[in-house]
Structure formats: C-alpha cells, structure tokens
N, C-alpha and C positions, 0 to 999 in steps of 0.2 A: 914553218913547221919542221921539226927535226926529223932525221932519218928514222929513228926508232918509232916515232909516232906514225910516220907514213907506213912503215912495215905493219904495225898493229892494225891500222885502218884497212890495208889491203887484205890482211888475213880475215878481218871481220866481214868484209864484203864477199870474199870468196866463200866463207862458211855460210852466209845468208843465201848466196846463190845455190849452194849445194842443198841447203834446207828446202828452198823453193822447189828444186827439181825433185827432191824426195817426196815432198807433199804432193806434188803433181802426180808422181808415179803411184803413190798410195791411193790418191783419189781415183785414179783410173781403175784400180782393181777393187775399190770399195772398202779399203782399210783405213781406219782413222789414224792420222799421224800422231806420233807422240814424241816427247822431247827428253824425258828422263832416261837414264842409262838402263834401268831395270826393264822398262817397257821396250827400249830399243833392242835389248838382248832377246826379249821374247819375240820380237818381230823377226829378228835374224833367224831364230830357230824355226819360225813358221815358214820362212822362205826356203830354208834348207829342206823342210819336210815336203814342200811343194816340188822342189827339184827332184827329190827322191821318187815321188809319185810319177813325175814325168819320165824319169829314166826307166822306172819299172815298166811303165806303159810301152815305151819304145822297145825294150828288150822282150816284152811279151807280145809284141805286135803280131807274130805269126799265130799266136794262140787265142787272142781276143780280138774282138771287133773294135772299130774306132768309136762306136757308141759307148761300149763298156769302158773304154779308157776315158772318155769324156765324163762319164758318171763318177769314176774314181777321182778325177781331177776336181770336180765340184764338191765331192765329199771332203777332200783335203782342204779346200778353201773354207768350207763351213766349219771344219774342225779348227782351223787356224783362227777363224773369227771368234769361236766360242772360247778359245784359250785366252783371249784378252779379258783381264779383270777390270771391267769398266762399270761405271755407275749408270751409264745411259747409252743409248744407241748413237751411231754417228749422225752428226748434224752439220754437214759442211756449210761454211759461211760463204756468203756471196763474195765475189772477188774484190768488191770495193772495201770490204772490212776485213780482209784476210790478214792484214798486217797489224791489227789491234790486239793488245793483250787484254784479258778479261779483268774487270774490276768488280768489287762487291757492292751491290746496292744494300744488302742486309747481311750482317755477320751474326753468327750465333753468340749469345750472351750467357753469363753465369746464371744458373738456376738452382733451386732447392727442391728436393723431394719432400713433401709434407705427408707424413704417415705413409700410406701405400699408394698414393696417387702418382702415376707416371708423368714425366715432363716431356715436352716437345722442343726440339732444336730446329731452327729454320735458317736457311741460307739462300740468298738470291744474288745472281751474278749476270753481267752482260759485257761484251758478247761472249758466249760460251758455247762450246760444242759438247762438253761433258762436265758434270759436276757430281761430287760424291763426298761422303764423310769418312773420316779416319778417327777412331777413338782409341786413345792410349797406344798409338802406333800400329793398330790393327785396322784393316779395312772393314767397314760395315757391309754386310751382305747386301747384294743388289735388291733382294726381295723386301728388305726393311726400309727402302727408300720410297718416298712419295714425291714424284716429280711432276712439275707443272711447267709448261712452255707458253711463252707469250712474246709479244713484240712491244718494244718501247715506242709509244706513239710519237714522241718528238723526234727521235733519231732513227726509228725503224730498225734498231738493232734487236737481235733475238735475246730474250731474257729467259733464263732457266732458274727455277726455284725448287729446292729439295727440302724435305722434312723427314726427321727420324724421331722415334719415341724411345726414351730411356726409362727403364723401370728400376725400382729399389733393389730387386733381386740381382739385376745386372751389376749395379754398383757394389753391393755387398759381396756377391759371389766372387768377383775377380779381385777387388781391391779392398774389401772391408771398409773401414772408415777413412782410408787414405783418399787423396784427391783423385777424382775421375774426370778426365777431360776429353773433349772432342774438337775436331778441326775440320773445316770445309775446304775442299780442293776443287778448283775450276780451271779449265784450260780451253784455249782456242788454238787456231792454227799458228799463232805467233808465240805461244808458250803457256806456262801454268802460273797460277797464283794461289796462295794459301791464306785463309782467313785467320783471325785471332783465335786463340784457344778459349773455349767455353768450358768452365768447370761446373760439374754436376756434383752437388753435395747433399747429404741426407740431413734435413733440418730436425732439431730436437731442442728441448729445454728441460733440464733436470729439475727435480721437485724441491730440493733442499737448498736454501741460501747458504753460501759459504760464510757469510757474516750477517747477523740480523741486528737491528737496532735494539738498544737496551734503554729501559726507563731511567729517568733522571729527575732529581729534585734540585732546582737551581733558584737562586735569588733573582730578584727583579733586576733587569738591565744586564744580566750576565750573558755571555755568549754560550750557545748550546751547539754541540756537534753530535749528530746521530750518524753512526756508521751503517753502511749497507753494501755488501758485496753480493751481487745477484748470482743466481745459479748459472752453471756452465751451460752454454747453448750455441747452436749454429742455426741462423746467424746470431751474433751476439745480441743479448736482450737489451732493450731500451728500458730505462728506469724512470719512474715517477713516484711522487710522494703524496700520501693522503693524510689529512688531519681530520679525525672524527668522520672518516669516509668521504670527506670533501677534498677535491683535487687542489693541491697547492700550486699556485701560479707565481713563480718568482718575478715575472714581468709585472703583474698587477700589484704585487706586494714586494717591494725591494728589500724588506727585512729578511726574506728567505733567499737562500743561495744554494744551488745544487752544484757540487764540484764535479770535475771531469771524471773522478773515480766514484761518482754516484752518492757521495755523502751529502747530508742535509745540514746546512749551517743556518741557525737562527742568530742573527747578528746581535740583537738586543732583546732579551726575553721580556715579554709583556704578559700581563695577567691573562689576556685573551689567548695567549699561546698555550695555555694549559689544555691538555687533551691527549688523545691516543693517536700516535703516529705510526703509519704503516708504509713499508717500502714495497712497491709493486714493480715486478719485472715481467716483460712481455716481448714476444717475437711472433713470427707468422704461425708458430705451432701452438703456443699456450700462453696463459697469463697466470703468474704466481704472486701470492701475497705473503709477506713475512708476518711473524707475530707482531702484535701491536706493542709499541713501547709507550708507556705512560709518562708524560712529562708534566711535572707539577712546578709551577712558578710560584714561589712563596715570597712573602714580604716580611722581613724582620721588623719588629716594632721599633719605633723611635720616640724619644721623649719630646713632649711639647715644651714650650718655654715655661719658665717658672712663673707662678702667679705672684702678685705682690705680697709682701709680708703682712700677716694679720696683726690686729691690735694686740698689745701686750696683755698677757693673761691676768695680770694684777694691776690694780689701779694705784697701788702704793708699794714701793720698794722693788725687789728683784723678782722677775718672772720670766716667762718665755713667750716667744712668738714663732709662728711657723708659716711656711709657704709650701705649695704642692705643685706637682706636674702630673700629667697623664701620658700613658703610652698610646698616643693617638696620632703621632706625627712620623711615620704613618702607623695605623693600627695593624698588628700582626694578622696575616692572612695565610691560609693554606698550610698551616703548621709552622709558620715562621716563628722565630725565637721571640720570646717576650723581652721587654726592655730590662737591662741589668742595672742594678742600683736602686736607690731609695726614691720613692715617689713623694716623700715628705721630708722636709728639712726643718730643724728646730734651731732657734738661736736665743741666747739669753738677752734679756732686756731689763731696763730699770725705768720705772715710772715715778714721776714726781708726786709725792704724797699730797693729798688734799689737806687744806688747813681749815678746820672748823672755826667759826667765829666765836669770840668770847666777850662777855659783858665787862664793861669797866665798873668801877665802884659807883655806888649811888651818890648822887649829889646831896647837899644839905637840904633839909625841908625848907620850903618857902614860907613867907609870912602868911598868916591866916587871911584869907580873902573875904570879900563881902558875902560870899556864899557859904561862909563858915568851913571851907576846905583848904587844906594845904597840900602841896605836891612836891615830888622830887623825880629826877630822871637819871638815866644811864645810857651809855652808847656801846655798840658792838664793835669795839676797836681793840680788844685785848684777847686774842689777836683779831685783826681784820680777816674775814673769810677769803680764802684764795684757792686756786687750782681745783675749783669745783667743790670746795668744802661747803658744809652746811651753814646756813645763816643762824644767828643766835635765836634761841627759842625763849619765848616769854615776853613780858611787857617791858617797854622801854620808858614808861611813865607810870608813876604810882601816886595815888592821892588818898587822903584820909580826912575825917571830920576834926575840926579844931575848935569846937564851940567852947568847951570848958566853961559853960555858963556865961560866955562873953557875947554870944549871938542871941538876939531876941527870939522867944519861942512863940509859935502861933498854934492855935487849936486846929485839929484835923477836921476837915469838912466831910460832907457825904461822898465826895469824889474819892478821897483817900480810902475810905472804908470799902468802897466797891473794888478798888484796885487790890487791896489786901485779900479780899474774899476770892477774887479770880486767881490770884497766885496760889493760894492754898488749894483750890479745886484742881488745878493742873498738876500740882505735886501729888495729890491723892491718886489721880488717874495714872500717872506714870508708875507709882508704887504698885498699884493693882496689876498693871500690865507686866511688870517685872516678876511678880509672884507667879502669874500664869505661865510665863516662859520657863521659870525654874521648875515648875511642876511637870511640864511637858518634857523637859530635858531629862529629869530623873526617871520618868516612866520609860522613855526610850532606852536609857542606859540599863534599866532593869531587864528589858526585853533582850538586849544584846548579851547580858551576863547569863541569860538562861540557855544560851547556845552551847551546851556542854554534852559530850557523848557519854552514854552509859558504857562502862567497861565491859559489860557482858557481851557486847557485839563481837569482841575479839574471839570468843569461843564458838560463834555460830556462823562462821564464814565458809562452811563446807556443806556439801550436799550429801545426805545419807544415802546408802545403797542397800539393796534388798538381800544381802548375804548375812546370815546370822551364824557366827562361828561358835564352836564349842567353848564354853566358859572354862577357863582354867581354875585351879584351886584358889589362887589368889585373885578372886574376882574384883577386888578393889583396884587392881592394876589394869583392868580391861579398858577403862576409858576415863576421861576427865568428865566429871558430872556437869552436864550443860546447865546453864542458867535458865530456869523455866519461868523466871519472872518476866522475861521479855516476850512479846507477842509476835515477833517477826524473826525469821531466820535467814532470809535472803534480802538483799538490799539493791534496789533499782531506783533510778531517778535521774534527774538532770543536775549537772553541776550548777551551783548558784554563786553569784558574786557576793562577797561580804559588803556590808553597808559602809564600814569604816576602812576602806581599802586604800586610803591615802597614805602616802609616806612609804610605800613599798612598791615592788614591781607590779605593773598593771595586771589585774586579774579580772577575768570575765566569767569563769566557771571553775569549779574545783570540788574536792572532797570535803566539804564543810559539813559539820554536824548541826542540823537544825532541829528544833524541838517539834515533835509530832503530837497530835491530840491524844488524850487518854494516857499520857505518860510514856508513849513508845518513842524509841530512838532509832534512827536509820542513818547509815553512812552512804552518801550519794555517790554513785559511780559516774565516771567522766563521760558525758555525751555532749554533742555539739549543741550549743544554744540556738534559739530560733534565728539569731543574726550572727553567724560565725564570721561574716566579713568584717564586722566591727573589730574583732580581735586582730586580724591581719592589718587593718588600716592603722590601728594604734601602734602595732609592733613595727610597721615599716617606717614610722616617723623617726625611729632611732637610727643612728648612722650605720651601725653594724648590720641591721636587719633590712636595709634597703634592697638587698639582692635576693631576699626571700620571695619566691613566687606567690602570687595571690590565687593560685589554683587550689580551691578548697578540696577538690577530689584527690589531690596528692599531698594533703596536709592534715595533720591531726594534732590536737592540743588538749591539755587538761591541767587542772590545778591540783597539786599534791602536797602532802605534809609528811611527817615521819613514817606514816603507815605505808607509803609507797604506792605503786600502781603500774600501769602499762599503757603504752600508746601503740597503735598499729595503723598502717596505711592499707586499706583493703586491697586485696588482689595483687599485691606487690611483693610479698615476702619480707617486708621491712617492718621492724618493730623495735620498741625501746622499752626495756624493763627497768623500772626504778624499784630496787628491793627495799624491804622495810629497813628503817634506820639509815638509809642512804642520805636522806635529807635530815639535817639536825632538828631536834625537837624544838618547837617554838617557831620554826621557819615554815613559810608557805611559798612554794615556787609555782609559777605558771609555766609549764614546759610545753614546747612544741616539737614536732617531728615532721620533716618534709623531704621529698625527693625532687631533685632538680633535673631538668632536661640538660643533657650533656652539651648541647650546642649553646646553651646559655651561660655556661661556666667555662672560663678560659683556663685550661690546664695544659701546660706545655710538656710534651713527652719527648724524651731524647733516645736516640739509638733504637734498640729493639723493644722499647717499652710499649705497653698497651694497657688500656683501661679494662679492668676485669669485673668491676662492680658498679652499681649506681653511685651517684654522688648524693650523699645524704647529709642533711643538717639537723642537729638537735640542739636545743638551747633552752634558756638563754646562756650564752657563754659567760664564764667568770663566776658562776655561782659556786658556793662552797658545798662539797659533798663529803660525807664521812666514810663512804665506801663506794666502790665502782658501780656504775650502771652498766647494762649490757645492751649493746646495739647489734641487732641481727639483720643481715641482708644477704642476698644471693651473690654468687660469682660465677663466671663462665670459663674458668680455667680447668683444663683436664689435668688435675693435680698430679705432679710427679716431682719429687724433691731434686732430681738430677736435671730437670729441664727448665725450672722456673726459679727466679729470685723475686719473691713478692715483698712489697713494701706497703705499709699503711701511711697514707698521706693525710695531713691536716692543714687546713688553710689558716694562716695567721690573721691577726687583726688588720695588718697592712695589705692583705690580699694575696700574699705570696704563699705557695704550697711548700710544705716542709715534710721531710721523711721523719716520722716519729717512731717507726717500728719496722724492723726487719723480721718478717714472719719466720718462725722457727728458731730465732736467736734471741728470744725475749729473756729479760733478766727480771728476777722477782722484785727488784727495786723500781722497775719502770712503771710509769703511771698508766701504761697501756699494755694489754695482753690480747692476743688473737687466738681463738680456737677455730682452726680451719677444718671444715668438713668437706664431703665430696662435692656438694653443690651450694653450700652456704658457709658463712663465717659468723662467729660471735665475737664481738669486740668489747672487752672490759675496759672502761675508761673512767677516770676520775675527773675529767675535764670535758665539758660539752663543747661542741663546735661542728665544723664541716669536715666530713671524712670521705675517703674513697680508697679502694684497693687497686694498686698498680703492679703489674708484673713485667719482668724483663726476661726474655727468653735466653737461656744459656746454650741452647742447641737448636738445630732445625727440627728436632723431635717435639718441641714444645707446641702444644695445640690448644686452640680455643674451641669451646662448644658453640656452634651456631644452630639456631632453630630456623628451619625452613617452613614457611607458611604459604599456602596457595589460596588466593581469593579470586572470586568472579562475581559479576553483577547478580543481584537477586532476580532481576527480570531483564529481558533483552528484547527490544522491539525492532532492532535494526539488523542489517546483515552482519555488521561487525560485532565481535565478541572478544573481550579482553580478559586475559588471565594475568594476575599480578603475583609475582613470586618475591616474597620478602626473605632476606637473609639477615637475621638479627642475632644479637648476643642472647645466649640462653639464660635470661633472667626474667623473673615474672613482671617486673616493672615495665620493661620494653614490650613484652607481650601484651600487657594491658594497654599501653599507648597505641600499638598497632591495631588492636581490636577496636579501640575508640575511634581511630581515624577511619577504619573501614566501615564502621557503623555509620559515620557521617557521609561516606561516599556511596553508601548503599551496596556494599559488598558483603559476601558471605564466604565462610571457610568451606572449601570443597573437598578437602582431604585431611587426614590426620597429620599434624605437624611431625616433622622428622628432625633428628639431630645429626649434624655433620661436624666432624673434627677438622678444623681449619688450621693447618700447620704453618710454622714460620719458615716457609721455603721460598718466599718472594714470588710465588706463582699466583696468577689471577684465578678468580672463580668464574667458571664457564657455565652457561645455561643454554639448553637446546631442547627442541621439541621434535618428537619422532612418531612414526607409525600412525600418522594422521590419514584418515580416509580421503584421498584426493578427489574422489568423485563427489564428495559433499562439502569438503572444507579445503581451504588453502591458507597458508601463512603469508602475512604481508611483510614478514621480516626479510630483508634483502640478503643478509649474511646467514650462514649456517648456524651461528650461535651468537649469544651475547656474552659480554664479559664485564665483571665488576673488578676494578683494579685492586690489587693486593693491599695497598696502603689504606684504601678507604675502609676496608674491613678490619685490618689489623689494628689501626689506631684506636678503634672503639669509640671515637668521638662523634661519628656520624650515625645517627639513629635512623631506623626505618629504611635501610637500603633495600631497593627492590628493582626488578626488571619487569617490563610489561610485554607480553606476547599478544599481538593483535591478530586474531583469526577472522576469516570471512567465510560465511557459509554461502553456498550457491543459491539457496532458496530460503525464504522465511519459514517454509514448512519443515526444514531440517532442524531437528531438536536434539538428536542423539549425538553426543560427542564422545569419542573414544580415541585416546592417544597416550603417549608416554612422554613425560617431561623429566629430563635429566639435569642434575646439578652436581658438578664435580670440580675439584681443584686440579689444575693442570699438574700432571705427574703426582696425583694424590688420590684420596678417597672420594667417593661420590655417593649420591642417593638418587633414586628415581621414584616418580609418582605415576601410578597407573590411573589415568582419568577415564571414567566410564559412567556417565550419568546423563539425564535428560535436563537440558537447560531450562525447559519450560515448566517441568513438574517437580523436579527435585527440591525438597525443602527440608533437608536434614539440619537440625539445630546444632551444628558442630561448634558454634562459637562459644556457647556457655559450657560445653563439656570440658574444654581444655583451659579455661580461664578460672583459676582457683578463686573462689569467692569466700569472703569471711562473713559469717553470719553474726558474729559478736560485735559489740559496740567498738568504735575506733579508740575510745578512751575509757578506761576503768580505773577507779581509785579505791584504795583501802583493801580490806581482806578479800572482797569478792573478785579482785583482780588476780588472785593467786589460787593455785590448786590446793596448796597446803595451808590450813588455818594458822593464824598468827601464833597462838599459844602453843599449839602442837609443834610448830616449827621451833619455837624457843626450847621446848622440852627435848626435841631430838638433838638440837645443837649442844645443849648442856650435857646430854648423855654421851655424845660421840666426840666432842672436842678434846676431852681429856685423854692423853695417851694411855693405852691399855697394853700390859705386857704380852697378852696373847694376841695382840693385833686387832682386836675387835673394837675398832674405833673408826674415825672418818676415813682412814686409808682403805679399809675393807669396803666401806660404802662406795668410794670412788672406783674401786676395782669392779664391784658388782654392777655398777652403772656404766662400765666401760669408759671411765674418765681418768684412769690411772696414769695416762701419759702427761697429765697436768699436775702431778703430785707436788712438784716444786712450787708451782704457783699457789696451790691451795695452802701449802705449809707456810707461805709468807704472810698469810692473812691472820688477823686476830682470831677469827672463828672459821677454821677450814670447812667445817660442816655447813655453815651458812653460805660460803662461796659455792660449794657443791650443789646445794639446794637451789641457789640462784640460777646456776647454769642449767639445772634440770627444769626449772620453771621456764627459762627462756627457750629450751628445746621443745617443750610440750605446751607452748602458749595457747595452742588451739586444740590439741588432742591429748591432754594429760590423762593418765590412767593411774589413779590413786591406788587401786588394787595392786597394780604391778609394783609400785613403790612400797606398798605395805608388805608384799611378798618378799621383796629384797630385805626390808627391815627384819622380817621374821627369820630369814635365812641367817642373818648375822647375829641372831639371838637377842634382839632388843624388843621388849614388850611394848614399847611405844608404837610399834608398827600396827598393833591391833586396833589402834584408835580409828583407823580408816575403815574398819569393818563394822561399824555401828549400824544397826538396822533402824528401820523407820519407827518401830515400836519403842525402841530404847531411846530414840531422840525425843 
C-alpha cells in the first residue's frame, strides 16, 4: 500500500473515532446526532445557547437560587431540542446496529392526481432513527407525516414507515402544470440515505383528437391507411380501433396492423372490411371516441371470357356472326366501375349457298305394254341438291294410256259401276264442305268490317258544366253544334284485343272502336284486362324487354292509335301523355309504362353525381312517332341553377347509359326537351326507352330533398317497442314503396312526414332520441346517436334507408310514450319529431293521408283521356298558330299560362299551340280546370274559349 493511501486511511479512522465520540456525547444529553452540515451548524448554535445560559446562571448566582438556575437550564435544553427540524423523535439504535446505514424497503413512486382526488406517497426504511419527506427542495411539515414503527422479524432491526398526502391544489398552487416531485430522507447513527424522486402529476385527457380518421373508398386488395392522432393527455392515451363498434384485434386478424403512432393499416382490403371505423383513446381519466370514418371497399367490374361465335346470320352469301361477354368477372359491387368496352362483337361471315335439285330431261316414251300403258322417267341430277338444298319437287316417273284401239276392250261389270258412284259421292261432299267454309269466312269478314267509329264522338269528349254565360250578338260563334244523333257522350269500358292482330306488335287491349247495339258507337278507354300478367309474359319474351319488372302495381299499359291517350302509375307521380296525332294514322301501338327499383338497374355514377328521379321505362322502343310524347316524373333536387348540372340519361339497346340532354341547354333540333319544375319534370321525347334524371353538384350548397318518415308497430304485446326512421328521396314512387313495405311489416305512420335538405358536404346524417321519461322507458341503443353514411344517401341508388330505435318499457302497463327524435346532417340543417301518443289506443290513419292516390284509370285512350275535346283543340290550334301582328297568337297563350320561358321550343314545332296544349294537358292530367283555360282564351280575345262554358241544357 502506498503512503498516500495509508494517510487517507488514517484520516478516515480518525474521523470515524471522532464521530463515535460525538454520537456518544449527544446520546448522553438526549440529542439526536446528525451528519449534514446544516444540522451540525444548528447543533453548534444550540450548544452556544446552553453555554450562555450556564454563564448567566453563574453570574446571577447571588440573586437566584440553584433551583431557579436548574429550571433555566432545562428550558434551554427544551428550546434546543425544539429547534431541530426533524420528522420524528429520537430513536437510538442498539449498539449492535449502530454502524449500519439505512436502506429503503419501499421507495415512493410516480403517481397521478385524477380529478380532485389526493394521492398518498409511502416510504419505508431500516434501520432508521428518523425519516421524513422533502418536496421540491422544501421540508414537509412534521404534522403532515403519518409515521409507523415496527421491527423486522428476521433481523430484529427497527423499521420506520412514513406517509404523506398530496392534493391537486398543492401541485397547481406552487408549480402549475410543471413537474412536482417528492423525496424521502432517512438516517441512522451511521449516516443518511435519500430515496428516488417520485413525480406527482395531474392526469387529464383533452376532448378533441388532433387528427381523426377520414372515410375512404378503395378497390379490392388495396392497402388502406387510416390516420389517428389521439388527444393530448397525461399519462399519454392508449389507442385502440373499432369497426362497427367491435374491437379490432390485430393478433386475431393479421390483416390489421396498428402502427407505433396509432394509425390503422388494412394490408389488403376485403369486402368484409367495409364499415365504420372509430379511433378510441383512453387513459386513467377518460375515454374518447373519434368521428367514424366510413370505408367502402368496391369491386370494379371485369369482363368474362367471350362466348363462341354464333351461326352466320344468312344461309347463303355474306352475313354476320356475333359473340358476347358479360361484366361478371367480377360483378361490380359497392359503386365499382362498370366494365369498359363492348359486350358484343360482330364479325362478317360467308355461308355456302344451298343448291336446290333440278330435273333432267324426260326420257323417251317406252313401248306400249300389255296393260296398254307406256311410261317415261327423269332424274334429279341437274343439278344434284347440295349444301342443304331442296330436293326436286314432282314425279320422277310418268305414264299414259297407249291403246289407240290396239288393246282389247272389255265391258264394265257391276264392280266398276260401284267404284264410279263412290268417287262421285266423295267429290260432292267435299264441294259442299268448301261452300260452307267460304260462307262462314265471308260472314266473319263482314263483322270485322263493321268495326268503324262514328266521327261524332270527337265532339262529345268533354263534360258540360253548369255555368251559362251571356250570349254575345254573334250567337253562332258560341259553340260548335253537338251531334245529337249519338246517344252517349262519355266513353268507358275495357280495352279489347283485335281478332286479327297477327303481323304487328302484340296487343292485349286498346282503344278499338267496336259496334254497339242500336247503332251506338263508343271509344273504349284503356283499363287493365282481367289477366294483365299475360301482357307482361309475352312482352318479356323479347330480348329488350327482359329487364322489365313483372310487378303489375308499378306498370301500366294500353293500346293507342292516332287519337292518343295517357298512362299513369297510381300514387307515383309518373305518367305518359300520348298527344293526338303522335301515332301515325293507320298505326296501332301497345304502349307500356313502368318504374324500376333502383337497386335492380345498374347505373354507374361518377364524382359528385347523384340520382334525382325514378328510373322509368316507356315503350316499345323504336316505334315511329310523328310528334313528341310527354313523360312526367318527380325529382328530389332543390333546384338552383348555380348549384346543379342536371342531365337526362337514356339506356341504349346495348345496356349502356348515355347523356342525351343537358337540362337548361336544350336546342330546338334536339329530339328531347325537359321542362323542369320545383318538384317534377316533363320530358318531351320522340323516342321511347328507359330514362332517368342525374344531377352533379357544382358546389357544397347543392342539396337534395329527403323525406323523413316515422313508423311504429300497430300493436305491441312485449316490453320492446321499435321506432323506424326512414330517410328517402322526396319522390312519390319511393314513398309508395315504403308504405307498401311497412304495411307488410304491420307498421303505421306515427307523425307527419317532414322534408330535410341534405347538402353535398360529405357529412353523415345523424339520428338521436331525447327527452324520454327514464322512469318508464329506456333506450337499448348503446351509443348516443346513429349515423347513415353520406355516400349511402347521396348516391340515391339505395332505397328505403332507415334506422331503428329499440325502446324498452319498464312494465307492460306503460302505454304513454313522449319523447323527441332528432334527425340532422352534421354541420347542417336538421328536423325534430315530437312523439306523444298512446301505443295501445292511438289509431290515426296517417298512412293514406300522405300517399297521393289516383282515382282515375291507369290507362285511358281516345278523347276521354284529355281535358280538351279533339275538335275544339283543332280549332284553337288553327286560330292561334298563325302569327298575328298584334301578338294575339300562341305566344300570348304561353305567356298567360306562364310557359313563356319555353317559347323557342314551341316555335320549333309545326303547331306551337298544339305543343302548348300538350304541356298543359300533362300538367293538369288529374286536376284540369277547363274554366280556367277558357278564361285565359277569353282574355286574349278568342271566341273559341267560350266553347268550354256550355251548359247542360245546351248540350
């Protein structure tokens, strides 16, 4: 050992000896020894105070007694003891353990203050004579310590434990939100020890996520990344993910992966991954949920393999053959793109022409035989039939009598006479039968020729009214004299099929003119036959009509000629007006009108496009029309020219949808024209087919009208009671469908429908129930509200969207239900329903009040289908079509009927007045007011208007 080390060792031993002597002296006078410099300084000051007291007693000895001096000395000792800032009283160690340093059995740990609950710090040490806490460099007051003393059974060493409480106010008052720490200090006769620092923090979790997941639309097998940055919190929040409120377990499903920064990765998107995803952050204070992000996994369509080439279209010469494929590999799903390209390919082909057989020349006659006959023959060899050609027609062997008085003649016997008589009898019978057939045929033909209409019916297609106007001077202009030879003025009946309907489009019923008894004639209006399904069965056998639904409740049809007519689908707002002269004279068309369920028709929408109207078919397509027909249907767009770009779409024969018209940019030369109203549209078209109205939003201000409907069971015998809330497009056809579904489910409408404007803001629709009496009812909904994703509503392709609120009553005797149901778009408008009724007694028939019902027949043909009689219509057209210098012509009529914004369209027609009257008929198909139209005609100075004011007596 070197000299330096020896000197250091001697100094350490000398210091320890001095410390032992000091401890001994302190123990003698009852003062606890200390080691740090501050405490030693305090001890020296106490010793000096004691010496001062002793000196003072000695100097004052002549004046005080020794007892008084002793009392002063004891007071000084007590004052010195109180001056020590210690956490516990002196606890001297036995001599056997006097050289051990204290060690900690339990050190204080980091804690969090939750809300206003205080926390406790605990410290335990052995062997220890004193133990105390120091927080942020300051001693904790002795009164705030809770001390427990015990012995360690294995070693017999004294154990001291101390506890202190820390409140939220202490942490915030001194240090705000900075770190607050405390430390435990213990000592024995050998020295002191300090524990680790324990940090006391205030726990919290903010409400708002720094980044929430956003909805996405991805294709199949694509990777999906959903971001989530949880709210700030102490301690930091733990994050988990929910899909449709079910916990995602990356261990159980390795297709999910949660990154270290809390983002969710779906490695390969599956159809089952479509749903609402929610990020959940939680710590010891609270649990927060982010807004749900809707993930839609779509499948783009793919073509199947081509079929084999069909047979050549011709059997001789040049023709064509085709092959097809379908968009089913895979089928588009969840809004995926439809296959691009053609589904049919055609190719030219050449077929070998068949060769029909031909006879060769006859051979020479043979010699006369013993039977007095000679014969000759020919063969089918010029040419020989080939490639499926026909065989030769006729005999290949011919014979004739060659007697020429060369053969012996024999007399005819009785047998020959009987044979001749039989042959003659058969010939007579056949002749008689032929005469009978000819007579029957002629009689039937005469019956068919009698099917002719009396022209007087054209002047009697209007109903007289009970208003008798004053007769002007020119009374002969008051009205057209009615034909009084007819005995009927209104025409009702069923459409009848013609007997000779072969060779033209199949007809089951129509406006045919059949003869009536006693010389009367009637024009039959279009009504469904007793077996309407037969029409749809025959129609669906043709290739183009295979997609037409066989739902007769949503289909109407009738047979029309040049007199025109109309078709309506009851309670849907959909109608087809076939004006007079739209069908060429001499033609008879069987026309149908049907509305499709949107989920049955594949219509791909791109970008911000949405379906605004029903999908309607009218046909048959390809028929020749001499003027446009008018198709009427509802739409759900809140019309604003700056917010929407609307297009009329028509399906082609190949099944693809084409844009045929930009609404508002029509040209007079176009075959289509759209007259857009607030809640409906009228489409003029010269081509029948399948149509729908599609809108593309130009700004986030674009809005669709939604109709909100509340339904509940008619009767309830259980504790559970369900309320269904439908959010549908505001069109009558969808309303009718929902009413029919609820009627089958046994539901009833419990409040008046309300209209909600749903904007293109990408925000979901939320539904919640409030103010429910908790003493009698409770909701079984786990979350505070339900949501319908924005895309499901905006696309318009999903019908009957609804949410169900399941309530549970406490007792079966509870029948009164009062609550408030709210429906609103996030950061948008909303509506609320106040529900207050008795579920056992309420029987309000609300269903029929809000479903428009049509009392008229679904099909009407001829003059009775129109408000304006045919001859009167012709007279008005001839009077107003010719331009007038003073402007009293069809333009003034359009202005008075508030149709002047369509003047360019009317001017492009051969008869502008006829187009105006067609539009008026379409607008007033169920509620026409002839007196109103007559008043307009009178205002513009045309005497023809007075024809509508004919009284019953004058008729």
